[in-house]
N, C-alpha and C positions, 0 to 999 in steps of 0.2 A: 267639377261637373256634378250635376244633381240627378236624382232619380227621374224627374220629368224629362230631362234631356235624353236619357237613355230610352225611355218609353217611346218618346217621339221618334228617335232614331230607329228603333226597332220597327215601329209602324211604317216609317218611310221605307225601310229595307224591304218589308213584306209587300208594300204597295209597288215598289220598284221591281221586285221579282215577278209580280203578277203582270204589270205592264210590259216588262221585258219579255216574258214568256209569250204574251200575245203578239208583240212585234216580231219576235223571232219565229213564231209559228207562221205568221203571214209571209215573212221574207223567205223562210225555208221552203215554202211551197213553190217559190220561183226558181230555186236552184235545181238544175238538171244534172250537172256533172259534179264530181267531187271537187274539182277546181272552183266551181261556182260556190260550193259549200264553204270551202276554206277562205275564199274572198269575202264572203259575208261574215264569217267569224272575225277576220282581220278588220273589216269595217266596223263591227261592233266594238272591238277593242279600241280602235282609234277614236270612235265617238265617245267612249267612256273616258278615255284619257283627256280629250278636249273638254268634256264636261267637268272633269276634275280641275282642270286649269281655270275654266271660266268661273267655277264656284269655289275657288281656293280659299276664300275668306269665310265660307259658310260651312263649318264642319258638320252641322246637322244634316246637310244634304249628301254627305259622303255615303251614308247607308243607302240612300235612294240610288246613287250612281252604281254602287257595287251590286245592288239588287237588280238594277236594269241590265247590267252586264251578265250576271249569272242567269237571270231569266231568259235573256236573249239567246245565250249559248245553248241552254237547255231546249228552248223552243225551236231553234234551228235544227237541232239533232232530231227532235221528235217529228218535225214536219218533213225532214229529209228522208226519213224512213229507212236508214241503212246505218249499220255500225261502221264508223269511219274513225281512223286514228286512235286516240286514247279511249274513245267510247267503245271500241271493240273489246279492249281489255276489261273495261268496267262491265259491259254486258255479259261477257264470258265469265267473269269472276262471280258476279252476283246472280247469274242465270236469269236475267231479265231481258225483255225486248227480243224474244226468240225470233219473231218475224224479221226484225232488223238484222239479226245475225244470219238468218237463212238467206235474206236478200243479198247480203255482202258475200256469202259463200257462193251463191249461184251466179252472181254478177248480173242480175236482171233488173236492178234498181234504176239504172239510167234509162233503159228502154221504157219502163213503167212511168217514170217521171216525165220523160219527153212526150209520151202519149197523153198523159194527163194534162200537161201544159198546153198541148195543141188541141185539146178537146176531143181526142180520139176515144173510140169505144174500147172498153175493157175486153180482154179476151174471154171467151166462154170457158168456164171451168169444167162443165160437164156437157156431154153431147145430148141433145134432146131429139135428135133425128132417129127415126126408126129404121135402122139399117138391116134388120133381120129379114131373112127370106121366109116367105110363107111356106112353112113345112107342115104337113099334116101328120102330127104325131099323136098317137093314141096313148092315153094314160090310163 
């Protein structure tokens, strides 16, 4: 194996991560429940294994296949918006994705994802109604 082979394999790996993340991000927005999320992860693994069998004679493409799988799994997690499974330990250990951890702790992720998928309106975060009574206070 030569240096140009490794350079091309690295470029294909990085390209695979980018494409996989984009695909995973788009698919992750469709997942509502954690079961949907795990089904999409399993589908990504099955597709990667099938691609490895299809391109068994072309070792240069193995980097692209691994990159696709890694990017897809990361994209699914980011679009899902909740710390699930081993990602919960990763997020807690490295103190990243605090909103994902808070969503997992509160249990509000499924409701938010279902509303987003159905095109519903997001809840108001603050009240803009003036509920004060007119009191005549002298200052």
